[in-house]
C-alpha positions as a Python dict, from the first residue, in 0.01 Angstrom:
ca = {
    (1, 'X'): (0, 0, 0),
    (2, 'X'): (-7, 337, -176),
    (3, 'X'): (-384, 333, -224),
    (4, 'X'): (-455, 249, 139),
    (5, 'X'): (-162, 434, 293),
    (6, 'X'): (-369, 639, 542),
    (7, 'X'): (-566, 332, 651),
    (8, 'X'): (-246, 142, 725),
    (9, 'X'): (-90, 436, 909),
    (10, 'X'): (-389, 476, 1144),
    (11, 'X'): (-451, 107, 1210),
    (12, 'X'): (-351, -32, 1549),
    (13, 'X'): (-374, -398, 1440),
    (14, 'X'): (-404, -599, 1116),
    (15, 'X'): (-774, -666, 1166),
    (16, 'X'): (-853, -296, 1136),
    (17, 'X'): (-678, -294, 799),
    (18, 'X'): (-873, -605, 698),
    (19, 'X'): (-1200, -434, 794),
    (20, 'X'): (-1108, -127, 593),
    (21, 'X'): (-1010, -336, 290),
    (22, 'X'): (-1338, -525, 312),
    (23, 'X'): (-1527, -195, 321),
    (24, 'X'): (-1350, -97, -3),
    (25, 'X'): (-1466, -419, -170),
    (26, 'X'): (-1143, -617, -138),
    (27, 'X'): (-1229, -988, -122),
    (28, 'X'): (-1031, -1308, -71),
    (29, 'X'): (-1020, -1347, -448),
    (30, 'X'): (-852, -1007, -472),
    (31, 'X'): (-604, -1111, -202),
    (32, 'X'): (-509, -1420, -406),
    (33, 'X'): (-387, -1191, -684),
    (34, 'X'): (-138, -1051, -431),
    (35, 'X'): (-28, -1406, -337),
    (36, 'X'): (-220, -1423, -10),
    (37, 'X'): (-477, -1681, 89),
    (38, 'X'): (-731, -1426, 225),
    (39, 'X'): (-786, -1061, 311),
    (40, 'X'): (-658, -1097, 666),
    (41, 'X'): (-327, -1244, 549),
    (42, 'X'): (-291, -952, 308),
    (43, 'X'): (-370, -709, 589),
    (44, 'X'): (-103, -864, 810),
    (45, 'X'): (165, -796, 549),
    (46, 'X'): (41, -439, 492),
    (47, 'X'): (46, -378, 867),
    (48, 'X'): (401, -512, 893),
    (49, 'X'): (534, -313, 598),
    (50, 'X'): (389, 32, 680),
    (51, 'X'): (623, 290, 833),
    (52, 'X'): (505, 400, 1178),
    (53, 'X'): (736, 688, 1265),
    (54, 'X'): (541, 955, 1452),
    (55, 'X'): (229, 742, 1469),
    (56, 'X'): (-64, 927, 1619),
    (57, 'X'): (-260, 787, 1910),
    (58, 'X'): (-576, 615, 1782),
    (59, 'X'): (-900, 795, 1858),
    (60, 'X'): (-1075, 687, 2179),
    (61, 'X'): (-1370, 450, 2158),
    (62, 'X'): (-1515, 502, 2504),
    (63, 'X'): (-1869, 554, 2378),
    (64, 'X'): (-1862, 228, 2183),
    (65, 'X'): (-1715, 4, 2448),
    (66, 'X'): (-1807, 161, 2779),
    (67, 'X'): (-2122, 99, 2979),
    (68, 'X'): (-2449, 275, 2902),
    (69, 'X'): (-2417, 653, 2933),
    (70, 'X'): (-2670, 837, 3150),
    (71, 'X'): (-2746, 1098, 2886),
    (72, 'X'): (-2871, 870, 2609),
    (73, 'X'): (-3018, 627, 2861),
    (74, 'X'): (-3248, 900, 2992),
    (75, 'X'): (-3335, 1014, 2639),
    (76, 'X'): (-3448, 664, 2543),
    (77, 'X'): (-3676, 649, 2849),
    (78, 'X'): (-3842, 981, 2765),
    (79, 'X'): (-4066, 859, 2476),
    (80, 'X'): (-4221, 591, 2696),
    (81, 'X'): (-4283, 833, 2983),
    (82, 'X'): (-4449, 1088, 2754),
    (83, 'X'): (-4658, 816, 2587),
    (84, 'X'): (-4781, 700, 2928),
    (85, 'X'): (-4886, 1057, 3005),
    (86, 'X'): (-5057, 1088, 2667),
    (87, 'X'): (-5249, 762, 2699),
    (88, 'X'): (-5355, 859, 3050),
    (89, 'X'): (-5482, 1195, 2920),
    (90, 'X'): (-5676, 1026, 2639),
    (91, 'X'): (-5846, 787, 2880),
    (92, 'X'): (-5932, 1058, 3133),
    (93, 'X'): (-6082, 1306, 2887),
    (94, 'X'): (-6347, 1309, 2621),
    (95, 'X'): (-6468, 1523, 2332),
    (96, 'X'): (-6250, 1813, 2225),
    (97, 'X'): (-6025, 1778, 2531),
    (98, 'X'): (-5940, 1424, 2424),
    (99, 'X'): (-5847, 1545, 2075),
    (100, 'X'): (-5623, 1817, 2219),
    (101, 'X'): (-5457, 1568, 2453),
    (102, 'X'): (-5394, 1328, 2161),
    (103, 'X'): (-5244, 1597, 1936),
    (104, 'X'): (-5021, 1745, 2206),
    (105, 'X'): (-4910, 1400, 2314),
    (106, 'X'): (-4835, 1301, 1954),
    (107, 'X'): (-4609, 1604, 1908),
    (108, 'X'): (-4434, 1550, 2242),
    (109, 'X'): (-4372, 1180, 2179),
    (110, 'X'): (-4249, 1252, 1823),
    (111, 'X'): (-3995, 1505, 1952),
    (112, 'X'): (-3885, 1264, 2227),
    (113, 'X'): (-3833, 982, 1976),
    (114, 'X'): (-3633, 1213, 1751),
    (115, 'X'): (-3415, 1311, 2047),
    (116, 'X'): (-3367, 945, 2147),
    (117, 'X'): (-3254, 862, 1792),
    (118, 'X'): (-3013, 1153, 1773),
    (119, 'X'): (-2740, 1011, 1993),
    (120, 'X'): (-2627, 698, 2171),
    (121, 'X'): (-2652, 345, 2034),
    (122, 'X'): (-2955, 433, 1818),
    (123, 'X'): (-2801, 750, 1677),
    (124, 'X'): (-2651, 763, 1330),
    (125, 'X'): (-2308, 912, 1253),
    (126, 'X'): (-2301, 1284, 1176),
    (127, 'X'): (-2204, 1228, 815),
    (128, 'X'): (-2444, 942, 750),
    (129, 'X'): (-2674, 1005, 450),
    (130, 'X'): (-3038, 1084, 521),
    (131, 'X'): (-3247, 771, 485),
    (132, 'X'): (-3580, 938, 420),
    (133, 'X'): (-3763, 666, 619),
    (134, 'X'): (-3920, 892, 884),
    (135, 'X'): (-4244, 929, 686),
    (136, 'X'): (-4287, 553, 649),
    (137, 'X'): (-4201, 496, 1014),
    (138, 'X'): (-4469, 741, 1123),
    (139, 'X'): (-4713, 571, 889),
    (140, 'X'): (-4640, 231, 1040),
    (141, 'X'): (-4692, 367, 1391),
    (142, 'X'): (-5013, 544, 1291),
    (143, 'X'): (-5140, 223, 1133),
    (144, 'X'): (-5059, 35, 1456),
    (145, 'X'): (-5291, 275, 1639),
    (146, 'X'): (-5570, 320, 1381),
    (147, 'X'): (-5516, 84, 1089),
    (148, 'X'): (-5660, -242, 1217),
    (149, 'X'): (-5974, -70, 1342),
    (150, 'X'): (-6020, 116, 1014),
    (151, 'X'): (-5967, -200, 807),
    (152, 'X'): (-6210, -402, 1018),
    (153, 'X'): (-6472, -131, 975),
    (154, 'X'): (-6400, -92, 603),
    (155, 'X'): (-6461, -460, 517),
    (156, 'X'): (-6802, -441, 689),
    (157, 'X'): (-6914, -120, 517),
    (158, 'X'): (-6787, 139, 767),
    (159, 'X'): (-6663, 340, 934),
    (160, 'X'): (-6963, 554, 1015),
    (161, 'X'): (-6774, 809, 1228),
    (162, 'X'): (-6430, 940, 1304),
    (163, 'X'): (-6229, 778, 1585),
    (164, 'X'): (-6323, 904, 1929),
    (165, 'X'): (-6026, 754, 2115),
    (166, 'X'): (-6237, 483, 2277),
    (167, 'X'): (-6142, 119, 2234),
    (168, 'X'): (-6508, 12, 2189),
    (169, 'X'): (-6592, 274, 1925),
    (170, 'X'): (-6686, 177, 1564),
    (171, 'X'): (-6336, 292, 1467),
    (172, 'X'): (-6130, 202, 1776),
    (173, 'X'): (-5800, 359, 1875),
    (174, 'X'): (-5536, 107, 1986),
    (175, 'X'): (-5306, 275, 2237),
    (176, 'X'): (-5142, -40, 2378),
    (177, 'X'): (-4917, -97, 2073),
    (178, 'X'): (-4784, 258, 2079),
    (179, 'X'): (-4731, 237, 2455),
    (180, 'X'): (-4535, -87, 2424),
    (181, 'X'): (-4321, 37, 2132),
    (182, 'X'): (-4227, 367, 2297),
    (183, 'X'): (-4149, 194, 2627),
    (184, 'X'): (-3922, -43, 2432),
    (185, 'X'): (-3698, 242, 2314),
    (186, 'X'): (-3484, 196, 2624),
    (187, 'X'): (-3440, -181, 2583),
    (188, 'X'): (-3375, -129, 2210),
    (189, 'X'): (-3096, 118, 2282),
    (190, 'X'): (-2945, -111, 2546),
    (191, 'X'): (-2962, -408, 2307),
    (192, 'X'): (-2796, -209, 2029),
    (193, 'X'): (-2525, -96, 2272),
    (194, 'X'): (-2469, -454, 2388),
    (195, 'X'): (-2438, -577, 2031),
    (196, 'X'): (-2194, -304, 1930),
    (197, 'X'): (-1976, -342, 2241),
    (198, 'X'): (-1955, -721, 2221),
    (199, 'X'): (-1887, -709, 1847),
    (200, 'X'): (-1599, -465, 1900),
    (201, 'X'): (-1451, -697, 2160),
    (202, 'X'): (-1472, -991, 1922),
    (203, 'X'): (-1315, -775, 1651),
    (204, 'X'): (-1016, -715, 1877),
    (205, 'X'): (-950, -1082, 1946),
    (206, 'X'): (-1048, -1242, 1615),
    (207, 'X'): (-773, -1370, 1389),
    (208, 'X'): (-970, -1377, 1066),
    (209, 'X'): (-1278, -1236, 900),
    (210, 'X'): (-1455, -1570, 879),
    (211, 'X'): (-1393, -1637, 1249),
    (212, 'X'): (-1528, -1293, 1333),
    (213, 'X'): (-1846, -1345, 1125),
    (214, 'X'): (-1906, -1685, 1286),
    (215, 'X'): (-1876, -1534, 1636),
    (216, 'X'): (-2093, -1228, 1570),
    (217, 'X'): (-2384, -1409, 1402),
    (218, 'X'): (-2512, -1577, 1722),
    (219, 'X'): (-2454, -1248, 1903),
    (220, 'X'): (-2683, -1071, 1655),
    (221, 'X'): (-2952, -1338, 1685),
    (222, 'X'): (-2929, -1337, 2064),
    (223, 'X'): (-2956, -960, 2086),
    (224, 'X'): (-3254, -961, 1854),
    (225, 'X'): (-3426, -1238, 2055),
    (226, 'X'): (-3359, -1050, 2379),
    (227, 'X'): (-3527, -737, 2246),
    (228, 'X'): (-3828, -937, 2125),
    (229, 'X'): (-3869, -1097, 2468),
    (230, 'X'): (-3871, -757, 2637),
    (231, 'X'): (-4111, -618, 2376),
    (232, 'X'): (-4347, -913, 2428),
    (233, 'X'): (-4358, -852, 2803),
    (234, 'X'): (-4412, -479, 2754),
    (235, 'X'): (-4690, -544, 2506),
    (236, 'X'): (-4874, -773, 2745),
    (237, 'X'): (-4834, -529, 3033),
    (238, 'X'): (-4947, -232, 2823),
    (239, 'X'): (-5259, -414, 2702),
    (240, 'X'): (-5349, -509, 3057),
    (241, 'X'): (-5289, -153, 3182),
    (242, 'X'): (-5521, 12, 2928),
    (243, 'X'): (-5772, -275, 2918),
    (244, 'X'): (-5727, -347, 2546),
    (245, 'X'): (-5686, -676, 2360),
    (246, 'X'): (-5322, -779, 2343),
    (247, 'X'): (-5222, -756, 1976),
    (248, 'X'): (-4899, -948, 2029),
    (249, 'X'): (-4835, -1063, 1670),
    (250, 'X'): (-4878, -711, 1529),
    (251, 'X'): (-4665, -543, 1796),
    (252, 'X'): (-4386, -801, 1779),
    (253, 'X'): (-4374, -788, 1398),
    (254, 'X'): (-4364, -407, 1391),
    (255, 'X'): (-4113, -384, 1675),
    (256, 'X'): (-3884, -637, 1507),
    (257, 'X'): (-3903, -447, 1179),
    (258, 'X'): (-3822, -109, 1335),
    (259, 'X'): (-3543, -249, 1556),
    (260, 'X'): (-3363, -424, 1271),
    (261, 'X'): (-3407, -124, 1041),
    (262, 'X'): (-3250, 106, 1300),
    (263, 'X'): (-2969, -140, 1379),
    (264, 'X'): (-2872, -159, 1012),
    (265, 'X'): (-2898, 218, 973),
    (266, 'X'): (-2672, 281, 1274),
    (267, 'X'): (-2403, 59, 1122),
    (268, 'X'): (-2417, 237, 788),
    (269, 'X'): (-2653, 15, 585),
    (270, 'X'): (-2935, 252, 495),
    (271, 'X'): (-3066, 128, 161),
    (272, 'X'): (-3232, -199, 265),
    (273, 'X'): (-3417, -48, 566),
    (274, 'X'): (-3557, 228, 345),
    (275, 'X'): (-3678, -20, 83),
    (276, 'X'): (-3834, -260, 333),
    (277, 'X'): (-4008, 10, 539),
    (278, 'X'): (-4148, 160, 220),
    (279, 'X'): (-4272, -180, 105),
    (280, 'X'): (-4443, -253, 439),
    (281, 'X'): (-4617, 85, 447),
    (282, 'X'): (-4722, 50, 85),
    (283, 'X'): (-4873, -293, 149),
    (284, 'X'): (-5082, -158, 437),
    (285, 'X'): (-5194, 146, 239),
    (286, 'X'): (-5284, -77, -57),
    (287, 'X'): (-5497, -301, 163),
    (288, 'X'): (-5695, -2, 291),
    (289, 'X'): (-5727, 144, -58),
    (290, 'X'): (-5852, -188, -197),
    (291, 'X'): (-6113, -220, 79),
    (292, 'X'): (-6258, 123, -2),
    (293, 'X'): (-6216, 98, -379),
    (294, 'X'): (-6415, -224, -385),
    (295, 'X'): (-6729, -22, -309),
    (296, 'X'): (-6715, 133, -656),
    (297, 'X'): (-6935, -31, -920),
    (298, 'X'): (-6765, -332, -1076),
    (299, 'X'): (-6460, -315, -843),
    (300, 'X'): (-6564, -570, -582),
    (301, 'X'): (-6288, -808, -691),
    (302, 'X'): (-6023, -565, -564),
    (303, 'X'): (-6101, -649, -203),
    (304, 'X'): (-6102, -1027, -251),
    (305, 'X'): (-5741, -1084, -125),
    (306, 'X'): (-5797, -848, 168),
    (307, 'X'): (-6127, -1011, 264),
    (308, 'X'): (-5969, -1356, 247),
    (309, 'X'): (-5683, -1252, 471),
    (310, 'X'): (-5914, -1078, 719),
    (311, 'X'): (-6139, -1386, 731),
    (312, 'X'): (-5836, -1607, 792),
    (313, 'X'): (-5629, -1401, 1040),
    (314, 'X'): (-5846, -1106, 1134),
    (315, 'X'): (-5786, -737, 1060),
    (316, 'X'): (-5443, -758, 1224),
    (317, 'X'): (-5323, -1006, 965),
    (318, 'X'): (-5231, -730, 718),
    (319, 'X'): (-5003, -560, 969),
    (320, 'X'): (-4855, -886, 1096),
    (321, 'X'): (-4783, -1014, 746),
    (322, 'X'): (-4638, -693, 602),
    (323, 'X'): (-4417, -614, 902),
    (324, 'X'): (-4327, -976, 967),
    (325, 'X'): (-4204, -1037, 614),
    (326, 'X'): (-4014, -710, 623),
    (327, 'X'): (-3847, -803, 951),
    (328, 'X'): (-3751, -1145, 814),
    (329, 'X'): (-3596, -982, 507),
    (330, 'X'): (-3396, -740, 723),
    (331, 'X'): (-3286, -1022, 956),
    (332, 'X'): (-3145, -1220, 664),
    (333, 'X'): (-2982, -906, 524),
    (334, 'X'): (-2843, -814, 867),
    (335, 'X'): (-2698, -1163, 914),
    (336, 'X'): (-2483, -1090, 608),
    (337, 'X'): (-2403, -723, 661),
    (338, 'X'): (-2371, -688, 1038),
    (339, 'X'): (-2130, -983, 1063),
    (340, 'X'): (-1869, -806, 852),
    (341, 'X'): (-1571, -654, 1027),
    (342, 'X'): (-1617, -332, 829),
    (343, 'X'): (-1960, -281, 991),
    (344, 'X'): (-1790, -240, 1331),
    (345, 'X'): (-1471, -66, 1227),
    (346, 'X'): (-1418, 299, 1317),
    (347, 'X'): (-1565, 544, 1073),
    (348, 'X'): (-1217, 668, 988),
    (349, 'X'): (-1107, 321, 887),
    (350, 'X'): (-1387, 270, 638),
    (351, 'X'): (-1345, 599, 450),
}
């Protein structure tokens, strides 16, 4: 009671105390030492015993439980709109004008994505530690646009020229994946908002931590599946709009990886997303490095695994495998972390 005095004084119900205790590492085994069957039973006694004279009104949670706000909703639509303009400029120009359009569009879309991730359901708390994953995220997006074409050319002895922005060039530029991913920023934000709002409602009515975890787990899987369905539709539409092959496995794997990484980061779990994003980017960079290093005398064996995978699944197999395995790892991790009550408690309660 003395150690968690401020938590008990601020809590408006026992479940908030249970979430805070769980965030501090208190388990059911710890509760047994205090003659309680679980953490929630311990929290109920702490809530009943705390003095509440002059209790302050709990902070409002309108942003977490209200409907989508117009400010962040518009911000999440901005990356897709700017990417559409950029892709249109790339397809309508050539030569140096195309390069200028691509560079300007890249900067504009990058700033729009940063703005979309600065607030709303995809924004991190002000005091959240820096994850350092921006570099790897940009690499994964760059690989989605240029990596498969470069790898396909590398295993056949190329490329013979720099990318020109044309889909039929020796080193093709894939704009459909970037278009689908930026357009999905809005659905991703809405899905994250839906998950957070529904989880907070279940937190308010749950009578135990195990019951809460059991009710949130299908919510997490349903939200994730909903986002993937929207991303699949956007990927097919984007490929048809720019007349490019629909790289559905690559786009779905990358979108799933980025969505789960952001969802975990928003709820305070930053370590696993950083590790998984780094591993996926490293795997892609290693595949490219092996393809080029195999041209050195006596180093042909380095490209054997890459050649085998390309022969089996095509050049997109590297991206699909690296991002798909990373997304699976984050989904398993998220099923454990995002179903905890402490992941949805107020920031003040988990200090």
